[in-house]
Every structure is written in C-alpha cells, then in structure tokens.
N, CA, C and O atoms as a DFTB+ gen file, in Angstrom:
236 C
 N C O
     1  1     -11.176      39.869       3.183
     2  2     -12.594      39.628       3.010
     3  2     -13.480      38.793       4.188
     4  3     -13.054      38.013       5.040
     5  1     -14.337      39.068       4.027
     6  2     -14.997      38.483       5.270
     7  2     -16.439      37.856       4.911
     8  3     -17.348      38.613       4.569
     9  1     -16.678      36.150       5.012
    10  2     -17.626      35.448       4.909
    11  2     -18.430      35.150       6.050
    12  3     -17.966      34.870       7.155
    13  1     -19.714      35.219       5.746
    14  2     -20.614      34.756       6.935
    15  2     -20.997      33.122       6.790
    16  3     -21.422      32.408       7.698
    17  1     -20.801      32.833       5.770
    18  2     -20.804      31.229       5.169
    19  2     -20.363      30.625       4.552
    20  3     -19.888      31.305       3.643
    21  1     -20.133      29.434       4.391
    22  2     -19.422      28.428       3.522
    23  2     -19.804      28.758       1.997
    24  3     -19.014      28.787       1.054
    25  1     -21.388      29.035       1.955
    26  2     -21.632      29.195       0.446
    27  2     -21.478      30.615       0.296
    28  3     -21.301      30.821      -0.905
    29  1     -21.460      31.772       0.987
    30  2     -20.587      32.969       0.553
    31  2     -19.481      32.774      -0.021
    32  3     -19.195      33.134      -1.163
    33  1     -18.592      32.017       0.970
    34  2     -16.983      31.660       0.456
    35  2     -16.840      30.956      -0.804
    36  3     -15.816      30.962      -1.488
    37  1     -18.121      30.235      -1.127
    38  2     -17.820      29.469      -2.263
    39  2     -18.535      30.347      -3.618
    40  3     -18.248      30.246      -4.810
    41  1     -19.482      31.160      -3.005
    42  2     -19.856      32.306      -4.242
    43  2     -18.695      33.232      -4.454
    44  3     -18.612      33.768      -5.559
    45  1     -17.682      33.520      -3.438
    46  2     -16.987      34.688      -3.924
    47  2     -17.161      35.842      -4.441
    48  3     -16.464      36.382      -5.300
    49  1     -18.363      36.353      -3.777
    50  2     -19.049      37.641      -4.430
    51  2     -19.403      37.574      -5.648
    52  3     -19.303      38.573      -6.360
    53  1     -19.807      36.582      -6.053
    54  2     -20.678      36.070      -7.493
    55  2     -19.460      36.130      -8.682
    56  3     -19.649      36.346      -9.879
    57  1     -18.127      35.872      -7.993
    58  2     -17.314      35.300      -9.317
    59  2     -16.964      33.527      -8.539
    60  3     -15.958      32.937      -8.934
    61  1     -17.348      33.245      -8.093
    62  2     -17.366      31.545      -7.595
    63  2     -17.191      30.768      -8.766
    64  3     -16.332      29.886      -8.749
    65  1     -17.869      30.959      -9.772
    66  2     -17.718      29.751     -10.410
    67  2     -16.442      29.997     -11.233
    68  3     -15.570      29.155     -11.449
    69  1     -16.462      31.713     -11.810
    70  2     -14.988      31.686     -12.705
    71  2     -13.858      31.386     -11.609
    72  3     -12.839      31.008     -12.188
    73  1     -13.724      31.423     -10.414
    74  2     -12.941      31.477      -9.769
    75  2     -12.628      29.833      -9.433
    76  3     -11.473      29.414      -9.368
    77  1     -13.479      29.211      -9.288
    78  2     -13.598      27.685      -9.137
    79  2     -13.453      26.785     -10.406
    80  3     -12.876      25.716     -10.605
    81  1     -14.115      27.532     -11.103
    82  2     -13.767      26.592     -12.594
    83  2     -12.398      26.710     -12.486
    84  3     -11.784      25.835     -11.876
    85  1     -11.749      27.753     -13.032
    86  2     -10.205      28.178     -13.240
    87  2      -9.124      27.049     -11.875
    88  3      -8.227      26.288     -12.237
    89  1      -9.503      27.232     -10.532
    90  2      -8.963      26.150     -10.079
    91  2      -9.120      24.853     -10.855
    92  3      -8.207      24.581     -11.634
    93  1     -10.262      23.915     -10.747
    94  2     -10.464      23.022     -11.501
    95  2      -9.931      22.933     -12.979
    96  3      -9.550      21.799     -13.271
    97  1      -9.854      23.566     -13.651
    98  2      -9.313      23.433     -14.715
    99  2      -7.762      23.375     -14.738
   100  3      -7.121      22.616     -15.465
   101  1      -7.186      24.338     -13.785
   102  2      -5.788      24.455     -13.539
   103  2      -5.367      22.578     -12.920
   104  3      -4.463      21.869     -13.363
   105  1      -6.142      22.302     -12.069
   106  2      -6.307      21.120     -11.433
   107  2      -6.117      20.070     -12.384
   108  3      -5.267      19.186     -12.282
   109  1      -6.922      20.199     -13.289
   110  2      -6.922      19.239     -14.420
   111  2      -5.657      19.105     -15.459
   112  3      -5.054      18.046     -15.633
   113  1      -5.455      19.910     -15.891
   114  2      -4.493      20.203     -16.668
   115  2      -3.036      19.615     -15.986
   116  3      -2.371      18.889     -16.725
   117  1      -2.458      19.916     -14.489
   118  2      -1.344      19.692     -13.886
   119  2      -1.679      17.762     -13.931
   120  3      -0.823      16.930     -14.234
   121  1      -2.873      17.504     -13.611
   122  2      -2.671      16.045     -13.439
   123  2      -3.076      15.320     -14.643
   124  3      -3.498      14.176     -14.475
   125  1      -3.008      15.889     -16.068
   126  2      -2.367      15.703     -17.056
   127  2      -1.336      15.517     -17.581
   128  3      -0.915      14.772     -18.466
   129  1      -0.694      16.776     -16.532
   130  2       0.241      16.934     -17.554
   131  2       1.264      15.406     -16.793
   132  3       1.758      14.467     -17.417
   133  1       1.289      15.660     -15.348
   134  2       1.661      14.570     -14.401
   135  2       1.752      13.021     -15.043
   136  3       2.703      12.241     -15.098
   137  1       0.234      12.892     -15.549
   138  2       0.102      11.476     -16.135
   139  2       0.492      11.164     -17.590
   140  3       0.488      10.001     -17.996
   141  1       0.848      12.264     -18.422
   142  2       1.716      11.966     -19.796
   143  2       3.361      12.024     -19.453
   144  3       4.058      11.107     -19.887
   145  1       3.930      13.020     -18.733
   146  2       5.398      12.663     -17.949
   147  2       5.608      11.388     -17.679
   148  3       6.575      10.750     -18.098
   149  1       4.397      10.796     -16.713
   150  2       4.779       9.199     -16.321
   151  2       4.811       8.176     -17.449
   152  3       5.705       7.334     -17.532
   153  1       3.689       8.291     -18.414
   154  2       3.485       7.520     -19.438
   155  2       4.888       7.770     -20.430
   156  3       5.592       6.763     -20.510
   157  1       5.334       8.861     -21.119
   158  2       6.678       9.356     -21.516
   159  2       8.021       8.534     -20.728
   160  3       8.887       7.935     -21.365
   161  1       7.994       8.643     -19.201
   162  2       9.100       8.364     -18.489
   163  2       9.240       7.003     -18.929
   164  3      10.296       6.618     -19.430
   165  1       7.831       5.935     -18.713
   166  2       7.842       4.594     -19.112
   167  2       8.462       4.290     -20.233
   168  3       9.401       3.498     -20.310
   169  1       7.886       5.005     -21.302
   170  2       8.301       4.390     -22.612
   171  2      10.020       4.804     -22.873
   172  3      10.803       4.018     -23.407
   173  1      10.345       5.967     -22.462
   174  2      11.791       5.874     -22.263
   175  2      12.592       4.760     -21.737
   176  3      13.591       4.275     -22.268
   177  1      11.979       4.375     -20.517
   178  2      12.886       3.535     -19.941
   179  2      13.109       2.117     -20.245
   180  3      14.099       1.401     -20.089
   181  1      11.248       1.761     -21.001
   182  2      11.202       0.502     -22.020
   183  2      12.383       0.565     -23.329
   184  3      13.137      -0.400     -23.454
   185  1      12.479       1.568     -24.141
   186  2      13.083       1.772     -24.746
   187  2      14.714       1.704     -24.520
   188  3      15.415       1.053     -25.296
   189  1      15.041       2.128     -23.859
   190  2      16.358       2.029     -23.360
   191  2      16.960       0.505     -22.971
   192  3      18.028       0.018     -23.340
   193  1      16.130       0.028     -22.274
   194  2      16.265      -1.672     -21.752
   195  2      15.971      -2.352     -22.824
   196  3      16.258      -3.547     -22.756
   197  1      15.369      -1.891     -24.042
   198  2      15.642      -2.847     -25.362
   199  2      16.840      -2.253     -25.917
   200  3      17.626      -3.183     -26.097
   201  1      17.179      -1.546     -26.148
   202  2      18.332      -1.291     -26.693
   203  2      19.764      -1.711     -26.061
   204  3      20.851      -1.841     -26.624
   205  1      19.381      -1.889     -24.629
   206  2      20.751      -2.395     -23.866
   207  2      20.418      -4.018     -24.064
   208  3      21.385      -4.716     -23.761
   209  1      19.308      -4.718     -24.487
   210  2      19.175      -5.986     -24.304
   211  2      19.636      -5.909     -25.896
   212  3      20.838      -6.149     -25.788
   213  1      19.421      -5.743     -27.101
   214  2      19.895      -5.637     -28.484
   215  2      21.518      -5.351     -28.387
   216  3      22.218      -6.151     -29.007
   217  1      22.137      -4.370     -27.727
   218  2      23.432      -4.419     -27.754
   219  2      24.011      -5.744     -27.356
   220  3      24.805      -6.316     -28.102
   221  1      23.560      -6.362     -25.955
   222  2      23.992      -7.354     -25.630
   223  2      23.722      -8.234     -26.456
   224  3      24.809      -8.810     -26.493
   225  1      22.951      -8.877     -27.287
   226  2      22.940     -10.024     -27.833
   227  2      23.706      -9.351     -29.455
   228  3      23.557     -10.165     -30.366
   229  1      24.210      -8.475     -29.745
   230  2      24.776      -8.514     -31.025
   231  2      26.466      -8.837     -30.451
   232  3      27.180      -9.608     -31.092
   233  1      26.947      -8.174     -29.237
   234  2      28.243      -8.584     -29.008
   235  2      28.403     -10.101     -28.655
   236  3      29.520     -10.568     -28.433
C-alpha cells in the first residue's frame, strides 16, 4: 500500500478506527497482564518470606 500523507496512513483505507482500536486494546490488555503478573509475583514473594520467617521462629 502507498499512502500520500500521514492522515491517509492513519485512516488505513477507511479501516483506521478498527485497526488502531485493535492495536490499542491489545496494548491495554498486555499492559494489564504485565501489571497483574507483577502484583502476583510480589504477593508470592511476600508469602514465601512470611512462611520462612514463621518457620524460623518455630524452630
């Protein structure tokens, strides 16, 4: 495809809203997944730390 201007490129032959909306939604979902994984990792590490500390105090 050849575009004569940036606005032609963004319009994507009339499908720009669908194309850029799809990219935007995908980026938002991937960013949300990364944030959720980071929070889950943090919780797991805190739980492991607490378990290790409680085992040390029992023995």
